[in-house]
DSSP file (Angstrom, degrees, kcal/mol; ACC not computed):
  #  RESIDUE AA STRUCTURE BP1 BP2  ACC     N-H-->O    O-->H-N    N-H-->O    O-->H-N    TCO  KAPPA ALPHA  PHI   PSI    X-CA   Y-CA   Z-CA
    1    1 A X              0   0    0      0, 0.0     0, 0.0     0, 0.0     0, 0.0   0.000 360.0 360.0 360.0 158.1  102.8   84.5  115.2
    2    2 A X        +     0   0    0     18,-0.1     2,-0.1     2,-0.0    53,-0.0  -0.251 360.0 150.6-124.6  44.4  100.4   86.1  112.8
    3    3 A X        -     0   0    0     17,-0.0     2,-0.3     1,-0.0    19,-0.2  -0.437  29.9-149.0 -74.1 153.6  102.1   86.4  109.5
    4    4 A X  E     -A   21   0A   0     17,-1.9    17,-2.9    -2,-0.1     2,-0.4  -0.818  11.2-130.7-121.8 161.5   99.9   86.2  106.4
    5    5 A X  E     - b   0  56A   0     50,-2.6    52,-2.6    -2,-0.3     2,-0.5  -0.938  23.7-150.5-106.5 134.7  100.2   85.0  102.8
    6    6 A X  E     -Ab  18  57A   0     12,-2.9    11,-3.2    -2,-0.4    12,-1.4  -0.922  14.4-173.6-112.1 131.1   99.1   87.5  100.2
    7    7 A X  E     -Ab  16  58A   0     50,-2.7    52,-2.9    -2,-0.5     2,-0.5  -0.909  19.7-139.1-122.4 148.4   97.7   86.4   96.9
    8    8 A X  E     -Ab  15  59A   0      7,-3.0     7,-2.7    -2,-0.3     2,-0.7  -0.941  17.2-150.9-104.8 125.6   96.7   88.2   93.7
    9    9 A X  E     +Ab  14  60A   0     50,-3.4    52,-0.5    -2,-0.5     2,-0.4  -0.870  24.4 165.3-101.2 111.9   93.5   87.0   92.1
   10   10 A X  E >  S-A   13   0A   0      3,-2.5     3,-1.8    -2,-0.7    -2,-0.0  -0.995  71.0 -11.1-128.4 127.8   93.4   87.4   88.3
   11   11 A X  T 3  S-     0   0    0     -2,-0.4    -1,-0.1     1,-0.3     3,-0.1   0.882 128.0 -58.0  51.9  42.1   90.9   85.7   86.1
   12   12 A X  T 3  S+     0   0    0      1,-0.2     2,-0.5    -3,-0.1    -1,-0.3   0.676 113.3 122.1  62.1  21.2   89.8   83.5   89.0
   13   13 A X  E <   -A   10   0A   0     -3,-1.8    -3,-2.5     2,-0.0     2,-0.6  -0.961  57.0-140.8-114.3 129.7   93.4   82.3   89.4
   14   14 A X  E     -A    9   0A   0     -2,-0.5     2,-0.5    -5,-0.2    -5,-0.2  -0.797  18.8-174.0 -94.4 120.2   95.3   82.8   92.7
   15   15 A X  E     -A    8   0A   0     -7,-2.7    -7,-3.0    -2,-0.6     2,-0.1  -0.958  26.0-121.7-115.4 126.1   98.9   83.8   92.4
   16   16 A X  E     +A    7   0A   0     -2,-0.5    -9,-0.3    -9,-0.2     3,-0.1  -0.440  30.6 175.0 -67.0 135.8  101.1   84.0   95.5
   17   17 A X  E     -     0   0A   0    -11,-3.2     2,-0.3     1,-0.4   -10,-0.2   0.786  62.5 -15.4-104.2 -46.6  102.7   87.5   95.9
   18   18 A X  E     -A    6   0A   0    -12,-1.4   -12,-2.9    16,-0.0    -1,-0.4  -0.981  54.7-150.5-161.1 145.5  104.4   87.2   99.3
   19   19 A X  E    S+     0   0A   0     -2,-0.3   -14,-0.2   -14,-0.2    17,-0.2  -0.764  76.6  33.7-116.3 168.2  104.5   85.1  102.4
   20   20 A X  E    S+     0   0A   0     -2,-0.3    16,-1.5     1,-0.2     2,-0.3   0.844  77.4 176.6  57.2  37.9  105.2   85.9  106.1
   21   21 A X  E     +AC   4  35A   0    -17,-2.9   -17,-1.9    -3,-0.2    14,-0.3  -0.577  18.8 169.5 -76.9 129.2  103.7   89.3  105.6
   22   22 A X  E     +     0   0A   0     12,-2.6     2,-0.4    -2,-0.3    13,-0.2   0.469  64.1  44.0-115.5  -8.3  103.6   91.3  108.8
   23   23 A X  E     + C   0  34A   0     11,-1.6    11,-1.9   -19,-0.1     2,-0.4  -0.987  48.1 176.5-143.4 129.9  102.6   94.7  107.4
   24   24 A X  E     + C   0  33A   0     -2,-0.4     2,-0.5     9,-0.2     9,-0.2  -0.956  18.2 177.6-128.3 112.8  100.0   95.8  104.8
   25   25 A X  E     - C   0  32A   0      7,-2.3     7,-3.2    -2,-0.4     2,-0.1  -0.963  29.0-121.8-121.8 125.4   99.9   99.6  104.5
   26   26 A X  E     - C   0  31A   0     -2,-0.5     5,-0.3     5,-0.2     2,-0.2  -0.414  26.9-179.5 -65.3 137.3   97.8  101.5  102.0
   27   27 A X  E >   - C   0  30A   0      3,-3.2     3,-1.1     1,-0.1     2,-0.4  -0.708  59.4 -71.8-136.6  81.1   99.7  103.8   99.6
   28   28 A X  T 3  S-     0   0    0      1,-0.2    -1,-0.1    -2,-0.2     0, 0.0  -0.548 117.5  -9.4  67.8-120.2   97.2  105.6   97.4
   29   29 A X  T 3  S+     0   0    0     -2,-0.4    16,-1.8    -3,-0.1     2,-0.3   0.119 133.6  61.8 -95.9  21.4   95.8  102.9   94.9
   30   30 A X  E <  S-CD  27  44A   0     -3,-1.1    -3,-3.2    14,-0.3     2,-0.4  -0.814  73.3-127.9-135.8 174.4   98.4  100.4   96.1
   31   31 A X  E     -CD  26  43A   0     12,-2.5    12,-2.7    -2,-0.3     2,-0.6  -0.995  13.5-138.4-128.6 135.2   99.5   98.5   99.2
   32   32 A X  E     -CD  25  42A   0     -7,-3.2    -7,-2.3    -2,-0.4     2,-0.4  -0.841  23.1-163.3 -90.2 120.9  103.0   98.3  100.6
   33   33 A X  E     -CD  24  41A   0      8,-3.3     8,-2.2    -2,-0.6     2,-0.4  -0.874   9.1-178.8-105.1 137.5  103.6   94.7  101.8
   34   34 A X  E     -CD  23  40A   0    -11,-1.9   -12,-2.6    -2,-0.4   -11,-1.6  -1.000   8.0-157.8-136.0 138.5  106.5   93.9  104.2
   35   35 A X  E >   -C   21   0A   0      4,-2.0     3,-1.9    -2,-0.4   -14,-0.2  -0.472  39.7 -86.9-108.3-177.8  107.5   90.5  105.5
   36   36 A X  T 3  S+     0   0    0    -16,-1.5   -15,-0.1     1,-0.3   -16,-0.1   0.793 124.7  54.4 -58.6 -31.5  109.5   89.3  108.5
   37   37 A X  T 3  S-     0   0    0    -17,-0.1    -1,-0.3     2,-0.1     3,-0.1   0.446 119.5-106.4 -85.7   0.2  112.8   89.6  106.7
   38   38 A X    <   +     0   0    0     -3,-1.9    -2,-0.1     1,-0.3     2,-0.1   0.447  69.5 147.8  89.9  -0.2  112.2   93.3  105.8
   39   39 A X        -     0   0    0     -5,-0.0    -4,-2.0     1,-0.0     2,-0.3  -0.445  30.0-159.7 -67.3 142.8  111.5   92.6  102.1
   40   40 A X  E     -D   34   0A   0     -6,-0.2     2,-0.3    -2,-0.1    -6,-0.2  -0.929  15.5-177.4-128.5 151.2  109.0   95.0  100.7
   41   41 A X  E     -D   33   0A   0     -8,-2.2    -8,-3.3    -2,-0.3     2,-0.6  -0.981  17.4-145.9-147.1 134.2  106.7   95.0   97.7
   42   42 A X  E     -D   32   0A   0     -2,-0.3     2,-0.5   -10,-0.2   -10,-0.2  -0.907  22.8-174.8-102.4 122.3  104.3   97.7   96.4
   43   43 A X  E     -D   31   0A   0    -12,-2.7   -12,-2.5    -2,-0.6     2,-0.3  -0.970  18.1-142.1-125.0 122.7  101.3   96.2   94.7
   44   44 A X  E     +D   30   0A   0     -2,-0.5     2,-0.3   -14,-0.3   -14,-0.3  -0.644  59.8  73.1 -79.2 137.4   98.5   98.1   92.9
   45   45 A X  S    S-     0   0    0    -16,-1.8     2,-0.3    -2,-0.3    16,-0.2  -0.973  73.1 -84.1 155.5-166.4   95.1   96.7   93.6
   46   46 A X  E     -E   60   0A   0     14,-2.2    14,-2.2    -2,-0.3     2,-0.4  -0.987  36.1-108.8-137.6 149.0   92.3   96.4   96.1
   47   47 A X  E     +E   59   0A   0     -2,-0.3    12,-0.2    12,-0.2     3,-0.1  -0.616  33.8 172.0 -76.1 128.7   91.7   94.0   99.0
   48   48 A X  E     +     0   0A   0     10,-2.8     2,-0.3    -2,-0.4    11,-0.2   0.617  65.6  11.9-109.4 -20.4   88.9   91.6   98.2
   49   49 A X  E     -E   58   0A   0      9,-1.5     9,-3.1     2,-0.0     2,-0.4  -0.951  48.8-169.8-160.3 137.4   89.2   89.2  101.2
   50   50 A X  E     -E   57   0A   0     -2,-0.3     2,-0.7     7,-0.2     7,-0.2  -0.985   9.3-169.6-125.5 119.4   91.0   88.9  104.5
   51   51 A X  E  >> -E   56   0A   0      5,-3.3     5,-2.0    -2,-0.4     4,-1.1  -0.877   5.1-178.6-110.6  97.8   90.8   85.5  106.2
   52   52 A X  T  45S+     0   0    0     -2,-0.7    -1,-0.2     1,-0.2     5,-0.0   0.828  80.6  57.1 -66.9 -32.5   92.2   85.9  109.7
   53   53 A X  T  45S+     0   0    0      1,-0.2    -1,-0.2     3,-0.1    -2,-0.0   0.906 118.8  30.6 -66.2 -41.0   91.7   82.2  110.5
   54   54 A X  T  45S-     0   0    0      2,-0.1    -1,-0.2    -3,-0.1    -2,-0.2   0.455 105.9-124.4 -96.7  -2.6   93.8   81.0  107.6
   55   55 A X  T  <5 +     0   0    0     -4,-1.1   -50,-2.6     1,-0.2     2,-0.4   0.928  62.6 141.4  59.1  48.5   96.1   84.1  107.6
   56   56 A X  E   < -bE   5  51A   0     -5,-2.0    -5,-3.3   -52,-0.2     2,-0.4  -0.971  35.1-169.4-126.7 136.2   95.4   84.9  103.9
   57   57 A X  E     -bE   6  50A   0    -52,-2.6   -50,-2.7    -2,-0.4     2,-0.5  -0.992   9.9-158.6-122.2 131.3   94.9   88.2  102.2
   58   58 A X  E     -bE   7  49A   0     -9,-3.1   -10,-2.8    -2,-0.4    -9,-1.5  -0.940   9.7-176.0-114.3 130.4   93.5   88.3   98.6
   59   59 A X  E     -bE   8  47A   0    -52,-2.9   -50,-3.4    -2,-0.5     2,-0.3  -0.839   9.2-156.7-115.4 155.8   94.0   91.3   96.3
   60   60 A X  E     -bE   9  46A   0    -14,-2.2   -14,-2.2    -2,-0.3   -50,-0.1  -0.977  31.6 -99.1-128.2 150.2   92.7   91.9   92.8
   61   61 A X     >  -     0   0    0    -52,-0.5     4,-1.8    -2,-0.3     3,-0.3  -0.233  32.0-116.3 -61.9 154.0   94.2   94.2   90.2
   62   62 A X  H  > S+     0   0    0      1,-0.2     4,-2.4     2,-0.2     5,-0.2   0.838 113.5  61.5 -61.9 -33.7   92.7   97.7   89.8
   63   63 A X  H  > S+     0   0    0      1,-0.2     4,-1.4     2,-0.2    -1,-0.2   0.919 107.1  44.4 -59.0 -44.1   91.6   96.9   86.3
   64   64 A X  H  > S+     0   0    0     -3,-0.3     4,-1.5     1,-0.2    -1,-0.2   0.862 111.1  55.0 -67.9 -35.9   89.4   94.0   87.5
   65   65 A X  H  X S+     0   0    0     -4,-1.8     4,-0.9     1,-0.2    -2,-0.2   0.895 107.8  48.4 -65.5 -39.6   88.1   96.2   90.3
   66   66 A X  H  < S+     0   0    0     -4,-2.4    -1,-0.2     1,-0.2    -2,-0.2   0.804 108.0  55.3 -72.7 -27.9   86.9   98.9   87.9
   67   67 A X  H  < S+     0   0    0     -4,-1.4    -1,-0.2    -5,-0.2    -2,-0.2   0.843 109.8  45.8 -70.5 -33.5   85.2   96.3   85.6
   68   68 A X  H  <        0   0    0     -4,-1.5    -1,-0.2     1,-0.2    -2,-0.2   0.652 360.0 360.0 -84.4 -15.3   83.1   94.9   88.5
   69   69 A X     <        0   0    0     -4,-0.9    -1,-0.2    -5,-0.1    -2,-0.1   0.464 360.0 360.0 -79.8 360.0   82.1   98.4   89.8
């Protein structure tokens, strides 16, 4: 199986958002996350890293993204 763990990176601290994620769908300035059980979460931010080998996706809040741009 290819489920992923999604983390939010704030102030260089990684906080878990959801595990067993099977869908990440862009929704404007956010992403809709859905896991194997059908649970969904809408998270504003941008993807900063996808590690297919470790099945990890890292997001950062939009505020942090605009500061680095």
